[in-house]
N, C-alpha and C positions, 0 to 999 in steps of 0.2 A: 504493500500500500504506500509506504513512504517513497519507494522507488518510483511508483507511478506519479505521485504528487510532484516529485522532483523533476521528472521528465516533462510534465505539463508546464511547470514554472519556466523551465528553460525554453520550451517551445513558444510560450507566450512572450517571453522576453525578446526572442529573435523576431517574432511577428511585429512587436511594437517598434523595434529598431527599424524594420523595413518601412513602417508607416511614418516615422519621425524624420528619416533621412531626407526625403524630398522637400519637406517644409524647411529644414535647416539650409538645404542647398539653395533655396530661393533667395536667401540673404535679407538685407534690410529693405523695407518698402521705399519706393522712389516717390510715390505720390498718393493722394487720397481723392476718391471720387466724391464730389460735393453736390453735383447736380446731374441727374441722369434720367432719361426716359427713352424707351425704344432703343436700347443699346445692349451690347454684349461685351463682356471681358473674356477674351479667348472664345470659348464656345458656350459659356454660361451666361444667363441673364444678369445684367449689371444693375446695381442699386447704390444709392448714396451711402457713404460710409465704408465702402470696400477699399482696401489698400491695393495699390497698383505696384507691381514689382518690375524690375528691369526686364525688358524683352517681351512683356505681356502685350497682347494686341487688343485694341479697343475698336469696335465696329458699331456704327449706328444704322438704323433703318432709315427709310426715306423721310419719315416724320420725326426722327430722333435727334437728340442732343446729348452730349456728354462732356462734363467739365472735370478736369483733373487739376488738383492744386498741388504744386511742388514748392514748398516753402512759401514765399510771398508771391510766387508766380502762378499763372493758370494757363492751361491749354484746353480750348473748347472746340470739340468736333461738331460740325453741322451734320445734316442728314446725308445718308448714302456716303459715309466717309469711313476711312480706316487709318489708324496710326498705331505706332508702337513707340515706347519710351525707353531711352537708355541714359545712364548717368552722364553728365557733362559738367565737370567742376562741381560747384554748389547748386547747379541747376539741372537741366535735362536736355537731351538731344531728342527732338521730335521727328520720327521717321514717318512722313505723310505718304501713305501708299495709294490713297484714292480720296476724292472729294476735297474738303477744305477744313482748315483749322484756324481759329482765332487765338493768338497768343498775347498774353499780358505778362511781359517779362520784367521782373524787378531786378535792380542792379545787383542785389545780394544773391539772387537765384536766377541767373540768366538762362534764357531758352534759345536754342537754335533750331531751325527747321530744315530738314532735308526733303527735297521733292524733285523728282525727274532728274536726279544727279546734280541738282543745283543746291547750294547751301546758303541760307539766310540767317544772319545773326545781328544783334544790336551793334550799332556803330559806336564804339567806345563804351565807357561805363555810364549808362543812362537807362532810365525806364523806357520801355517800348511797348506799344500796343499796335498789332498788325494782323492782317488776315492774309493767309496764303491759300490760293485756290488753284487746283489742277484743272485749268479751264478746258483743255483739250490735250491730246498727245503732243508732247514737246511744247506746250503753251502754258505759261503760268500767269496768273493775275494776282498782283500784290497790292494790298491797300495798307499804307502807312498812316495810321491815325495819330499816334504819339511817338515822337522820336524817329531817328533814321535807321535804315537797315543796310548792312553790307551784303551784297549779292556776289556770289562766287560760282563760276561754272567753267570747268575745263580751261583754267588759265585766265578766264575773263573775270574782272573785278570791277564793281561799280557801287557807289553809295547811292541809295534811294532816299532822298529827303522826305520828311514827313508831309502829310497833307494831300497826298495824291493817290490815285489808283493807276498802277502800271501794268500794261499788257506786255509780257516778255516772251518772244519767240526764240526758242532754243534751236541751235543748228540751222539757222535761217540766214538768208542774205540780209544785210543791214540796210539795203537800199529801200527807203520808204515807198518808192513807186512799186516795188515788188511785193509790198505788204499792204496793199490798199485796203482790204477788208478788216485790218487789225483794229482800226478805230472807228469802225462804222457806227453811226448814230451818235457820235460825240462831236462837239463843236471843235475839238482840238485834235482830231485824228492825225496821227503821224508826227506829233510833237514829242521829241525825246526829252527825258529828264536831263537836268544839267549835271555833268557836261554831256554834250550830244554824242551820238553814235560815233565810235572810232572807226577809222578806215581799216578794212581787213577783218573786222570782228564777225563772228558767226552768230551773234546774238542781237536781236532787234528789240528796241524798247519804244513803247508808246504810252503817253498819258491819255487815259480814256475817261477819267472822272475825278472829282474831288473825293477825298477820303470819307467825308461825312455822308455823301450820297450812297457810297458802296456799303458803309456800315449800316445805315438804316434799312437798305434793301435786304441785307442778310438777317436782320432782326437780332443783332448781337448787343445793341445798346442797352436794352432792358436787362439782359442777363448780367452785363458788367455792373450796372447800377445796383441790382438786387444782390450781388455777391461781393460788393466792395468791403463789407464788414464781416464776411464769413471767416471764421477761424477754425481750422481743422482741430478736432478734439485730440488727435495724436499726430501733430505735424511732423512729417519725416525730417 
């Protein structure tokens, strides 16, 4: 009888070790979900209060939204969007795989966004609020609401000043005449941000709207205002 009890105890201990190991391997949470509806974390339904670990994937349905708080910063997915988070200094690296994300990046917890092989990050040590949209294959639309962004793509570097919405064509001719549809419907189609397009570049830039207009259309303003005072109960 004693032998059987001892064997059972050893077997239970081994089983528990097998269950605990994956949890420990996940490491420290990177962020916390603070506003969620119609969204999934990996393959499970997501809800406010869930911790987000490095490498986990967040996906929203067509009518979904998902906000992740990383220290004093937030990354908010719109509908039909997918992203994953990785550590980046005291902030996070946002890997946008589909759709769009709105980032509110604090100086102490900076966020950078990777989309279509392009990288966007705050220009210098400043607070930044910006939206990154995968508008079409090899086309990004960037709205800089507060602060400036650094844009990097295959050796191309450009600072995008605040207050505008930029349509950026990757691997394209920089000749504005060849990009006629880029600014369709905007009074300033084909107007490049300062400085203008450089000769020989494979990236074309166009200002298509003011930042306020793009922000209102996306419906992010109310989310920002309603979450300005939110503090995570267990801030990573």
